[in-house]
GUTI-878905 format. One record per residue: residue in one letter; x negated, y, z of N, C-alpha, C in turn. Coordinates in Angstrom, 1 decimal, m for minus. Last residue first. Layout:
N
<A, <X, Y, Z>, <X, Y, Z>, <X, Y, Z>>
...
***
This chain:
239
<K, <m16.4, m89.7, m11.5>, <m18.0, m90.2, m11.8>, <m18.7, m90.3, m10.3>>
<D, <m14.1, m89.1, m10.9>, <m14.2, m90.7, m11.0>, <m15.5, m91.0, m11.3>>
<S, <m13.8, m86.7, m11.2>, <m13.7, m87.0, m10.0>, <m14.2, m88.5, m9.9>>
<E, <m13.4, m86.7, m14.0>, <m14.4, m86.2, m13.4>, <m14.6, m86.6, m12.2>>
<D, <m11.8, m88.8, m15.9>, <m11.5, m87.8, m15.0>, <m12.8, m87.8, m14.1>>
<T, <m11.0, m88.9, m19.7>, <m11.6, m89.0, m18.0>, <m11.2, m88.2, m17.3>>
<V, <m9.9, m90.2, m22.3>, <m9.2, m89.7, m21.0>, <m10.2, m90.0, m19.9>>
<G, <m10.4, m92.0, m24.4>, <m11.4, m91.0, m23.9>, <m11.1, m90.0, m22.8>>
<E, <m8.4, m93.7, m25.3>, <m9.1, m94.2, m24.4>, <m10.4, m93.2, m24.0>>
<A, <m6.7, m91.8, m26.5>, <m5.9, m91.9, m25.0>, <m7.7, m92.6, m24.4>>
<K, <m7.8, m91.7, m29.0>, <m8.3, m90.7, m28.3>, <m7.7, m90.8, m26.7>>
<D, <m5.7, m93.9, m30.2>, <m7.1, m94.1, m29.5>, <m7.8, m93.1, m28.8>>
<K, <m3.5, m92.7, m30.3>, <m3.2, m93.3, m29.5>, <m4.8, m93.7, m29.1>>
<N, <m2.3, m90.0, m32.0>, <m3.5, m90.5, m32.1>, <m3.6, m91.2, m30.7>>
<N, <m0.6, m88.3, m34.3>, <m0.3, m89.1, m32.8>, <m1.7, m89.9, m33.5>>
<E, <m1.5, m84.9, m35.9>, <m1.2, m86.4, m36.1>, <m1.0, m87.2, m34.4>>
<G, <m0.7, m82.1, m35.8>, <m1.3, m82.7, m37.1>, <m0.9, m84.6, m37.2>>
<L, <m2.0, m81.9, m32.1>, <m1.7, m81.2, m33.7>, <m1.9, m82.1, m34.8>>
<Y, <m1.2, m85.3, m30.6>, <m2.4, m83.9, m31.2>, <m1.7, m83.2, m32.2>>
<V, <m0.3, m87.0, m27.7>, <m0.3, m85.8, m28.7>, <m1.0, m85.2, m29.4>>
<F, <m0.2, m90.2, m26.6>, <m1.3, m88.8, m26.5>, <m1.2, m88.0, m28.0>>
<A, <1.8, m92.2, m25.7>, <2.3, m91.1, m26.4>, <1.1, m89.6, m26.2>>
<T, <0.5, m94.4, m24.0>, <1.8, m94.5, m25.4>, <2.3, m93.0, m26.1>>
<D, <m1.7, m93.5, m22.9>, <m1.7, m95.1, m23.0>, <m0.5, m95.0, m24.6>>
<P, <m1.0, m90.8, m21.8>, <m1.9, m90.9, m23.2>, <m1.9, m92.6, m23.4>>
<D, <2.6, m90.1, m21.3>, <1.4, m91.3, m21.0>, <0.4, m91.5, m21.9>>
<F, <4.6, m88.5, m21.5>, <3.5, m87.9, m22.1>, <2.1, m89.0, m21.6>>
<I, <6.5, m89.9, m19.7>, <6.8, m89.4, m21.3>, <5.7, m89.2, m22.1>>
<R, <5.3, m90.2, m17.5>, <5.6, m91.6, m18.0>, <6.0, m91.1, m19.8>>
<K, <5.3, m87.8, m16.6>, <4.3, m88.2, m16.9>, <4.2, m89.4, m17.6>>
<F, <7.7, m87.1, m16.0>, <7.2, m86.4, m17.3>, <5.7, m87.2, m17.5>>
<N, <7.7, m88.6, m13.7>, <8.8, m88.9, m14.9>, <8.2, m88.2, m16.3>>
<E, <5.7, m87.3, m12.1>, <5.5, m88.4, m12.3>, <6.8, m88.9, m13.8>>
<H, <7.0, m84.3, m11.8>, <5.4, m85.0, m12.5>, <5.6, m86.3, m12.9>>
<L, <9.5, m85.3, m10.6>, <9.7, m84.2, m12.2>, <8.4, m84.7, m12.5>>
<Y, <8.2, m85.8, m8.1>, <9.6, m87.0, m8.7>, <9.1, m86.3, m10.3>>
<T, <7.0, m83.7, m7.3>, <6.3, m85.4, m7.4>, <7.0, m86.1, m8.4>>
<I, <9.2, m82.0, m7.1>, <7.9, m81.5, m7.8>, <7.4, m83.1, m8.4>>
<I, <10.4, m83.1, m4.8>, <11.3, m83.0, m5.9>, <10.0, m83.0, m7.2>>
<L, <8.8, m83.2, m2.9>, <8.9, m84.5, m3.3>, <9.7, m84.0, m4.9>>
<S, <8.4, m80.4, m2.7>, <7.0, m81.6, m3.2>, <7.5, m82.5, m3.9>>
<I, <10.9, m79.9, m1.5>, <10.3, m79.2, m3.0>, <9.4, m80.0, m3.5>>
<V, <10.9, m81.1, 1.0>, <11.5, m80.9, m0.1>, <11.4, m81.1, m1.9>>
<L, <8.9, m79.7, 2.4>, <8.7, m81.4, 1.9>, <9.7, m81.4, 1.2>>
<S, <9.9, m76.8, 2.4>, <8.6, m77.1, 1.6>, <8.6, m78.8, 1.0>>
<I, <12.2, m77.3, 4.1>, <12.1, m77.2, 2.6>, <11.3, m77.3, 2.0>>
<I, <10.6, m77.9, 6.8>, <11.3, m78.8, 5.6>, <11.9, m78.7, 4.5>>
<I, <9.6, m75.2, 6.9>, <8.4, m76.1, 6.7>, <9.3, m77.5, 5.8>>
<F, <11.6, m73.9, 7.2>, <10.9, m73.4, 5.8>, <10.0, m74.6, 5.5>>
<V, <12.5, m74.6, 9.5>, <13.3, m75.0, 8.2>, <12.4, m74.4, 7.0>>
<I, <10.2, m73.7, 11.2>, <10.9, m75.0, 11.0>, <11.2, m75.2, 9.6>>
<F, <10.1, m71.1, 10.8>, <8.9, m71.9, 10.3>, <9.2, m73.2, 10.0>>
<M, <12.9, m70.6, 12.0>, <12.7, m70.4, 10.3>, <11.1, m71.0, 9.8>>
<V, <12.1, m70.9, 14.6>, <13.4, m71.5, 14.0>, <13.2, m71.5, 12.2>>
<V, <10.1, m68.9, 15.2>, <10.1, m70.0, 15.3>, <10.7, m71.1, 14.5>>
<V, <11.8, m66.6, 14.5>, <10.4, m66.6, 13.5>, <10.5, m68.4, 13.9>>
<N, <13.5, m66.8, 16.4>, <14.1, m66.8, 15.2>, <12.9, m67.2, 14.3>>
<G, <12.4, m66.2, 19.2>, <12.8, m67.2, 18.3>, <12.9, m67.7, 17.2>>
<G, <11.2, m62.9, 17.7>, <11.2, m63.6, 18.4>, <11.3, m65.1, 18.2>>
<S, <12.8, m62.0, 14.5>, <12.5, m61.9, 15.8>, <12.3, m63.0, 16.8>>
<L, <12.4, m60.8, 11.2>, <12.9, m61.7, 12.0>, <12.4, m61.8, 13.4>>
<G, <11.7, m59.5, 9.0>, <13.1, m59.2, 9.4>, <13.5, m60.4, 10.7>>
<Y, <9.1, m59.9, 7.6>, <10.4, m60.8, 7.1>, <11.6, m60.2, 8.2>>
<F, <7.1, m58.8, 9.1>, <7.4, m58.4, 8.1>, <8.9, m59.1, 7.6>>
<D, <6.9, m57.3, 12.1>, <7.6, m58.6, 11.3>, <8.2, m58.2, 10.3>>
<K, <3.4, m56.4, 12.6>, <4.8, m56.4, 12.5>, <5.4, m57.5, 11.9>>
<W, <0.7, m58.2, 14.2>, <1.6, m57.7, 12.9>, <2.9, m57.4, 13.4>>
<L, <0.3, m58.5, 17.3>, <m0.6, m57.2, 16.3>, <m0.1, m57.1, 15.3>>
<K, <1.2, m60.4, 19.0>, <1.8, m59.2, 18.6>, <1.2, m57.9, 17.7>>
<I, <0.6, m62.4, 19.8>, <m0.5, m61.4, 20.5>, <0.3, m60.0, 20.0>>
<I, <3.0, m64.0, 19.4>, <1.8, m64.8, 20.6>, <1.2, m62.9, 21.1>>
<V, <4.4, m63.1, 17.3>, <4.9, m63.6, 18.5>, <4.3, m63.6, 19.5>>
<N, <2.4, m62.8, 15.3>, <3.1, m61.9, 15.0>, <4.2, m61.9, 16.5>>
<M, <m0.1, m63.9, 15.1>, <m0.2, m62.5, 15.1>, <0.9, m61.7, 15.4>>
<Y, <1.6, m66.7, 15.6>, <0.3, m66.1, 16.5>, <0.1, m64.8, 16.2>>
<L, <2.9, m66.8, 13.5>, <3.5, m67.3, 14.9>, <2.5, m66.3, 15.7>>
<Y, <1.1, m66.8, 11.2>, <2.1, m65.5, 11.7>, <2.8, m65.7, 12.6>>
<V, <m0.3, m68.9, 11.5>, <m0.8, m67.6, 11.6>, <0.0, m66.7, 12.2>>
<L, <1.8, m70.7, 11.1>, <0.6, m70.6, 12.1>, <0.4, m69.4, 12.7>>
<G, <2.4, m70.1, 8.5>, <3.1, m70.3, 9.6>, <2.6, m69.7, 10.7>>
<Y, <m0.4, m70.8, 6.8>, <0.6, m69.4, 7.1>, <1.3, m69.0, 8.3>>
<I, <0.2, m73.4, 7.3>, <m1.2, m72.8, 7.6>, <m0.7, m71.3, 7.8>>
<V, <2.5, m74.0, 6.5>, <1.7, m74.5, 7.6>, <0.9, m73.7, 8.1>>
<P, <2.3, m73.5, 3.6>, <3.1, m72.9, 4.4>, <3.1, m73.0, 6.0>>
<P, <m0.2, m74.6, 2.9>, <m0.2, m73.4, 3.1>, <0.8, m72.7, 3.7>>
<F, <1.0, m77.7, 3.3>, <m0.2, m77.2, 4.2>, <m0.3, m76.1, 3.9>>
<V, <2.8, m79.2, 1.9>, <3.3, m78.1, 2.9>, <2.1, m77.5, 3.5>>
<G, <1.7, m80.4, m0.1>, <2.6, m79.3, m0.7>, <2.9, m78.3, 0.4>>
<T, <1.0, m82.9, 1.1>, <0.0, m81.6, 1.0>, <0.8, m80.5, 0.3>>
<Y, <2.9, m84.4, 0.8>, <3.1, m83.9, 1.9>, <2.3, m82.9, 2.0>>
<F, <2.3, m86.0, m1.7>, <3.1, m84.9, m1.7>, <3.1, m84.3, m0.7>>
<K, <0.8, m88.5, m2.1>, <0.1, m87.5, m1.0>, <1.3, m86.2, m1.2>>
<K, <2.2, m90.4, m3.3>, <2.1, m90.2, m1.7>, <1.8, m89.3, m1.1>>
<P, <1.4, m89.6, m5.9>, <2.7, m89.6, m5.3>, <2.8, m89.6, m4.3>>
<D, <m2.1, m89.2, m6.8>, <m1.0, m90.2, m5.9>, <0.0, m89.3, m5.6>>
<L, <m2.3, m87.9, m10.2>, <m2.2, m87.4, m8.7>, <m1.5, m88.4, m8.0>>
<R, <m3.7, m87.4, m12.8>, <m3.3, m88.8, m12.1>, <m3.4, m87.9, m10.5>>
<D, <m2.1, m85.7, m15.9>, <m3.0, m85.7, m14.5>, <m2.4, m86.4, m13.6>>
<I, <m0.1, m85.7, m17.6>, <m0.7, m86.8, m17.5>, <m2.1, m86.8, m16.9>>
<S, <1.2, m83.0, m17.3>, <2.0, m84.4, m16.9>, <1.1, m85.5, m16.8>>
<E, <1.1, m80.5, m18.0>, <m0.1, m81.1, m17.1>, <0.2, m82.3, m16.6>>
<F, <3.5, m79.8, m18.9>, <2.4, m79.7, m19.8>, <1.0, m80.4, m19.0>>
<L, <5.3, m80.6, m17.1>, <5.7, m80.9, m18.8>, <4.4, m81.0, m19.1>>
<C, <4.2, m79.6, m14.5>, <5.6, m81.0, m14.6>, <5.3, m81.3, m16.4>>
<Y, <3.1, m77.3, m14.8>, <2.8, m78.9, m13.8>, <3.2, m79.8, m14.4>>
<S, <4.4, m75.4, m16.3>, <3.4, m75.9, m16.7>, <3.0, m77.1, m15.8>>
<I, <6.9, m75.3, m14.5>, <6.9, m76.1, m16.1>, <5.7, m76.4, m16.4>>
<L, <5.8, m74.3, m12.1>, <6.5, m75.5, m12.1>, <6.8, m75.9, m13.7>>
<A, <4.7, m71.8, m13.5>, <3.8, m72.9, m12.9>, <4.6, m74.1, m12.4>>
<L, <6.9, m70.4, m14.1>, <5.8, m70.9, m15.2>, <4.6, m71.8, m14.4>>
<I, <8.2, m70.2, m11.8>, <8.5, m70.6, m12.7>, <7.4, m71.2, m14.0>>
<P, <6.3, m68.5, m10.2>, <6.6, m70.0, m9.7>, <7.3, m70.5, m10.4>>
<N, <6.0, m66.2, m12.0>, <5.0, m67.2, m11.5>, <5.7, m68.6, m11.1>>
<V, <8.8, m65.1, m11.8>, <8.0, m65.6, m12.8>, <6.8, m66.6, m12.8>>
<L, <9.5, m64.8, m9.0>, <10.5, m65.8, m10.0>, <9.5, m65.9, m11.1>>
<N, <7.8, m63.3, m7.1>, <8.9, m64.1, m6.3>, <9.6, m65.2, m7.4>>
<F, <5.8, m62.3, m8.2>, <5.5, m63.2, m7.2>, <6.3, m63.9, m7.0>>
<I, <7.5, m61.0, m10.3>, <6.5, m61.9, m10.8>, <6.1, m62.7, m9.5>>
<I, <9.0, m59.5, m9.1>, <10.2, m60.4, m9.8>, <9.0, m61.4, m10.1>>
<N, <7.5, m57.4, m7.7>, <7.9, m59.2, m6.4>, <8.7, m59.7, m7.8>>
<I, <7.1, m55.3, m9.1>, <6.0, m56.6, m9.4>, <6.5, m57.7, m8.2>>
<G, <10.5, m54.4, m9.4>, <9.0, m54.4, m9.5>, <8.6, m55.7, m9.5>>
<G, <12.6, m56.6, m7.8>, <12.4, m55.4, m7.9>, <10.9, m55.1, m8.3>>
<F, <13.4, m59.1, m5.8>, <13.2, m59.4, m7.5>, <12.8, m57.8, m8.3>>
<I, <13.9, m57.5, m3.5>, <13.3, m59.2, m3.4>, <12.8, m59.1, m5.0>>
<R, <15.7, m55.8, m4.2>, <14.3, m55.2, m3.7>, <13.7, m56.3, m3.6>>
<N, <18.0, m56.5, m5.3>, <17.0, m55.8, m6.3>, <15.8, m55.2, m5.5>>
<F, <18.8, m58.2, m3.3>, <18.2, m58.7, m4.4>, <17.1, m57.5, m5.5>>
<G, <18.1, m57.5, 0.0>, <19.0, m57.2, m1.3>, <18.2, m57.4, m2.1>>
<T, <18.2, m58.5, 2.7>, <17.2, m57.4, 2.1>, <17.7, m56.7, 0.5>>
<V, <19.7, m61.1, 2.8>, <19.5, m60.0, 3.8>, <19.0, m58.6, 3.4>>
<F, <19.7, m62.2, 0.2>, <21.0, m61.6, 1.0>, <20.7, m60.6, 1.5>>
<G, <17.1, m62.5, 0.0>, <18.0, m61.4, m1.3>, <18.9, m61.4, m0.6>>
<F, <16.1, m63.8, 1.7>, <15.7, m62.5, 1.9>, <16.4, m61.6, 1.0>>
<F, <17.4, m66.7, 1.0>, <17.6, m65.9, 2.3>, <17.4, m64.8, 2.1>>
<C, <17.4, m67.7, m1.9>, <18.6, m68.2, m0.9>, <18.3, m67.6, 0.6>>
<V, <15.4, m66.3, m3.1>, <16.6, m66.6, m3.7>, <17.8, m66.6, m2.8>>
<A, <13.5, m66.3, m1.5>, <13.6, m65.1, m1.8>, <15.2, m65.4, m2.4>>
<S, <13.0, m68.9, m1.1>, <13.4, m68.0, 0.0>, <13.8, m66.8, m0.4>>
<L, <12.1, m70.0, m3.9>, <13.4, m70.3, m3.1>, <14.1, m69.5, m1.7>>
<M, <9.8, m68.5, m4.2>, <11.0, m68.1, m4.8>, <12.0, m68.3, m4.3>>
<A, <8.2, m69.9, m2.0>, <8.5, m68.5, m1.8>, <9.7, m67.9, m2.5>>
<L, <8.3, m72.4, m2.7>, <9.1, m72.1, m1.6>, <9.4, m70.6, m1.5>>
<L, <7.1, m72.2, m5.0>, <8.5, m72.4, m5.0>, <9.4, m72.1, m3.9>>
<S, <4.6, m71.5, m3.8>, <5.0, m70.7, m5.0>, <6.8, m70.7, m4.9>>
<S, <4.1, m74.6, m3.2>, <4.4, m73.3, m2.2>, <4.9, m72.0, m2.7>>
<A, <4.1, m75.9, m5.5>, <5.0, m76.2, m4.3>, <5.3, m75.0, m3.5>>
<T, <1.8, m74.8, m6.4>, <2.9, m74.7, m7.4>, <4.2, m75.0, m6.2>>
<T, <m0.5, m75.5, m4.8>, <m0.1, m74.0, m5.2>, <1.4, m73.9, m5.6>>
<I, <0.2, m78.3, m4.9>, <0.1, m77.5, m3.7>, <0.5, m75.9, m3.7>>
<F, <m1.0, m78.4, m7.6>, <m0.1, m78.9, m7.1>, <0.6, m78.3, m5.4>>
<K, <m3.4, m77.5, m8.0>, <m1.9, m76.8, m8.7>, <m1.1, m77.3, m8.0>>
<F, <m5.0, m79.4, m6.4>, <m4.6, m78.1, m5.9>, <m3.7, m77.1, m6.3>>
<A, <m4.5, m81.6, m7.9>, <m3.8, m81.3, m6.4>, <m3.7, m80.0, m5.9>>
<T, <m5.8, m80.8, m9.9>, <m4.5, m81.0, m10.2>, <m3.7, m81.1, m8.8>>
<F, <m8.6, m80.3, m8.9>, <m8.1, m79.0, m9.6>, <m6.3, m79.5, m9.8>>
<F, <m9.2, m82.8, m8.0>, <m8.9, m82.1, m7.0>, <m8.4, m80.3, m7.6>>
<K, <m9.5, m84.2, m10.5>, <m8.2, m84.8, m9.5>, <m8.1, m83.5, m8.6>>
<I, <m9.9, m83.0, m13.9>, <m10.7, m83.2, m12.3>, <m9.5, m83.5, m11.4>>
<K, <m10.0, m84.1, m17.2>, <m9.0, m83.7, m15.8>, <m10.0, m83.9, m14.4>>
<K, <m9.7, m84.2, m20.4>, <m10.6, m84.2, m19.5>, <m9.7, m83.3, m18.0>>
<E, <m9.2, m85.6, m23.9>, <m9.1, m84.9, m22.6>, <m9.6, m85.1, m21.6>>
<V, <m11.3, m84.5, m26.3>, <m11.1, m85.5, m25.2>, <m10.1, m85.1, m24.4>>
<G, <m11.9, m82.4, m27.9>, <m11.1, m83.3, m28.0>, <m10.8, m84.4, m27.5>>
<T, <m13.6, m80.3, m27.3>, <m14.0, m81.6, m27.6>, <m13.3, m82.7, m28.3>>
<A, <m11.7, m78.0, m27.0>, <m13.3, m78.0, m27.6>, <m13.7, m79.3, m28.0>>
<I, <m9.8, m79.0, m25.5>, <m9.7, m78.5, m26.9>, <m10.9, m78.4, m27.4>>
<S, <m10.8, m79.5, m23.1>, <m10.7, m80.8, m23.9>, <m10.2, m80.3, m25.3>>
<V, <m12.1, m77.0, m22.1>, <m13.0, m78.1, m22.5>, <m12.4, m79.4, m23.5>>
<I, <m10.0, m76.0, m22.0>, <m10.6, m75.2, m22.9>, <m11.6, m76.4, m23.4>>
<D, <m8.7, m77.2, m19.6>, <m7.8, m77.2, m21.2>, <m8.9, m76.9, m22.4>>
<T, <m10.4, m76.8, m17.6>, <m10.1, m78.2, m18.4>, <m9.7, m78.1, m19.6>>
<V, <m9.7, m73.8, m17.4>, <m11.0, m74.5, m17.5>, <m11.1, m75.9, m18.4>>
<V, <m7.3, m74.0, m16.5>, <m7.2, m73.5, m18.1>, <m9.2, m73.9, m18.3>>
<I, <m7.5, m74.8, m13.8>, <m6.6, m76.1, m15.2>, <m6.9, m75.1, m16.5>>
<L, <m8.5, m72.8, m12.9>, <m9.6, m73.8, m12.9>, <m8.8, m75.4, m14.1>>
<L, <m6.5, m71.1, m13.1>, <m7.8, m70.4, m13.8>, <m8.7, m72.0, m14.0>>
<A, <m4.9, m71.9, m11.5>, <m4.3, m72.0, m12.8>, <m5.8, m71.6, m13.7>>
<S, <m5.7, m71.7, m9.1>, <m5.7, m73.1, m9.3>, <m5.4, m73.2, m10.9>>
<A, <m5.8, m68.9, m9.1>, <m7.3, m69.6, m8.8>, <m6.7, m70.9, m9.1>>
<A, <m2.9, m68.5, m9.0>, <m3.7, m68.0, m10.0>, <m5.1, m68.9, m10.1>>
<L, <m2.4, m69.7, m6.5>, <m2.0, m70.1, m7.4>, <m2.5, m69.6, m9.0>>
<F, <m3.8, m67.8, m4.8>, <m4.3, m69.2, m5.2>, <m3.7, m70.0, m5.9>>
<V, <m2.1, m65.4, m5.3>, <m3.4, m65.6, m5.5>, <m4.0, m66.8, m5.8>>
<N, <0.2, m66.6, m4.3>, <0.4, m66.1, m5.6>, <m1.1, m66.1, m6.0>>
<I, <0.0, m66.8, m1.6>, <0.3, m68.0, m2.5>, <0.2, m67.9, m3.8>>
<D, <m0.4, m64.0, m1.3>, <m1.4, m64.8, m1.0>, <m1.5, m66.2, m1.8>>
<V, <2.6, m62.6, m2.0>, <1.3, m62.6, m2.2>, <m0.1, m63.6, m2.3>>
<N, <4.2, m64.3, m0.1>, <4.4, m64.6, m1.4>, <2.8, m64.1, m2.3>>
<F, <3.0, m63.7, 2.7>, <2.9, m65.1, 2.0>, <3.3, m64.8, 0.5>>
<L, <1.3, m60.9, 3.4>, <2.5, m61.3, 2.9>, <2.3, m62.9, 2.2>>
<K, <m1.2, m59.4, 3.8>, <m0.7, m60.3, 5.2>, <0.8, m61.1, 4.8>>
<F, <m2.1, m58.4, 1.6>, <m2.7, m60.1, 1.9>, <m2.1, m60.5, 2.8>>
<V, <m1.2, m56.0, 2.0>, <m0.5, m56.8, 0.9>, <m0.9, m58.4, 1.2>>
<E, <m3.1, m54.8, 3.7>, <m1.7, m55.1, 4.1>, <m1.0, m56.1, 3.4>>
<G, <m4.9, m53.5, 1.8>, <m5.2, m54.6, 2.3>, <m4.2, m55.4, 3.1>>
<G, <m2.5, m51.5, 0.0>, <m3.9, m51.9, 0.3>, <m4.1, m53.4, 0.8>>
<R, <0.9, m51.5, 1.3>, <0.0, m51.5, 0.3>, <m1.3, m51.4, 1.0>>
<V, <4.4, m51.9, 2.0>, <3.1, m52.1, 2.2>, <2.1, m52.2, 1.2>>
<T, <7.6, m50.8, 2.4>, <6.5, m51.0, 1.5>, <5.1, m50.9, 2.5>>
<T, <9.8, m52.9, 5.0>, <9.2, m51.7, 4.3>, <8.3, m52.0, 3.0>>
<E, <10.9, m55.3, 4.6>, <11.3, m54.6, 5.8>, <10.9, m52.9, 5.3>>
<G, <10.1, m56.7, 2.7>, <11.3, m57.3, 3.3>, <11.9, m56.3, 4.4>>
<D, <8.1, m55.4, 1.7>, <7.7, m56.6, 2.1>, <9.1, m57.7, 2.6>>
<W, <7.2, m54.1, m1.7>, <8.3, m54.2, m0.5>, <7.9, m55.6, m0.3>>
<V, <3.9, m52.9, m1.9>, <5.1, m53.8, m2.6>, <5.6, m53.8, m1.5>>
<G, <1.7, m50.1, m3.7>, <2.7, m51.1, m2.6>, <3.6, m52.2, m3.2>>
<N, <m0.5, m49.5, m5.3>, <1.2, m48.4, m4.8>, <2.1, m49.4, m4.1>>
<K, <m2.2, m51.0, m5.1>, <m2.8, m49.7, m5.3>, <m1.5, m48.5, m4.8>>
<V, <m1.6, m53.5, m4.6>, <m2.5, m52.9, m3.5>, <m2.8, m51.3, m3.7>>
<A, <0.1, m53.8, m6.5>, <0.5, m54.1, m5.0>, <m0.5, m53.5, m4.2>>
<E, <m1.4, m53.6, m8.6>, <m0.3, m52.4, m8.5>, <0.1, m52.6, m7.2>>
<T, <m3.1, m56.1, m8.4>, <m3.6, m54.5, m8.4>, <m2.7, m53.8, m8.1>>
<V, <m1.1, m57.9, m8.1>, <m1.7, m57.8, m7.1>, <m2.4, m56.1, m7.0>>
<A, <m0.1, m57.5, m10.9>, <0.8, m57.5, m9.8>, <m0.2, m57.3, m8.5>>
<L, <m2.6, m58.5, m12.6>, <m1.6, m56.9, m12.9>, <m0.6, m56.9, m11.6>>
<V, <m3.0, m61.1, m11.6>, <m4.3, m59.5, m11.4>, <m3.2, m58.6, m11.5>>
<T, <m0.9, m62.5, m12.0>, <m1.0, m62.1, m10.9>, <m2.0, m60.9, m10.5>>
<L, <m0.9, m62.6, m15.1>, <0.3, m61.6, m14.4>, <0.3, m61.4, m12.8>>
<A, <m3.2, m64.1, m15.4>, <m3.2, m62.4, m15.9>, <m2.3, m61.5, m15.2>>
<A, <m2.5, m66.3, m14.4>, <m3.6, m66.1, m13.4>, <m3.5, m64.1, m14.4>>
<I, <m0.4, m66.6, m15.9>, <m0.1, m67.0, m14.5>, <m1.0, m66.2, m13.7>>
<L, <m1.2, m67.1, m18.2>, <m0.7, m66.2, m18.1>, <m0.2, m66.1, m16.8>>
<F, <m2.8, m69.3, m18.4>, <m3.7, m68.2, m18.6>, <m2.7, m67.0, m18.3>>
<N, <m1.0, m71.4, m17.8>, <m1.7, m70.8, m17.0>, <m2.6, m69.5, m16.8>>
<F, <0.4, m71.1, m20.4>, <1.4, m70.8, m19.5>, <0.0, m70.6, m18.2>>
<I, <m2.2, m71.6, m22.2>, <m1.3, m70.5, m22.6>, <m0.3, m70.0, m20.9>>
<L, <m2.8, m73.9, m21.2>, <m3.8, m73.0, m21.4>, <m3.1, m72.0, m21.2>>
<S, <m0.3, m75.6, m22.1>, <m1.0, m75.6, m20.5>, <m1.7, m74.4, m20.3>>
<L, <m0.3, m75.5, m24.7>, <0.7, m75.2, m24.1>, <0.2, m74.9, m22.4>>
<V, <m2.9, m76.6, m25.1>, <m2.9, m75.4, m25.7>, <m1.6, m74.7, m24.7>>
<N, <m2.5, m79.1, m24.2>, <m3.9, m79.2, m23.3>, <m3.1, m77.2, m24.2>>
<L, <m0.5, m80.3, m25.5>, <m0.3, m79.9, m24.1>, <m1.5, m79.1, m23.5>>
<I, <m1.7, m80.8, m28.3>, <m0.4, m80.0, m28.0>, <m0.3, m79.4, m26.4>>
<R, <m5.1, m80.8, m28.5>, <m4.1, m81.7, m27.8>, <m2.6, m80.7, m27.6>>
<I, <m6.5, m81.2, m31.6>, <m6.4, m80.0, m30.3>, <m5.0, m80.8, m29.6>>
<K, <m9.5, m82.5, m32.9>, <m8.2, m82.3, m33.2>, <m7.7, m82.1, m31.5>>
<K, <m11.9, m81.1, m35.0>, <m11.2, m81.7, m33.8>, <m9.9, m81.5, m33.8>>
<M, <m12.9, m81.9, m38.3>, <m12.1, m80.8, m37.4>, <m11.6, m81.7, m36.1>>
***
């Protein structure tokens, strides 16, 4: 009987939940609308919002992790792909930026009942927390270079530049977040700095939990501890 890693099972559950909740939330947002900080938007307009976009990418990264978890459970041998791990790190960091922005800024500006009301609670709270737990705890033996923590700022940088162009320069988008003129630029810089801090914290947590669950010392299986299985850990990107 194949041994099933506890961490793989938990990772699969959490990542599947992220993907499923995102599908439900995005479907509801497109159909019935979602609060954007100023008004309710629906249809294709919802994909102009950072929290919606990053949750879509987070769900995609979660599904990739689910695939490797299924393979690991089926074979009894841990298999991880560095690109999948890096992708999950980037989307996790950005989803936490969306959550902290909602908690520390937009909640006070527009009201917490709106920022966390309805499906927004999935985008701005539930999914980011699930992502943080799954990445730092259950995916803690994945190999990711800590020096690349800065990659966590890629999504907010890209979105911020697009938002600045569409909202400030050519003015084709309305100001979804209740900012105006120079405030958009200032908030863009602030969010990038916050994103860097978040990425550093996640990297620290991931590295410390990785030591706890390192396959060379604590490769945990249902039913027994089996250090020998650690020798079977492979990374497809190294092949």
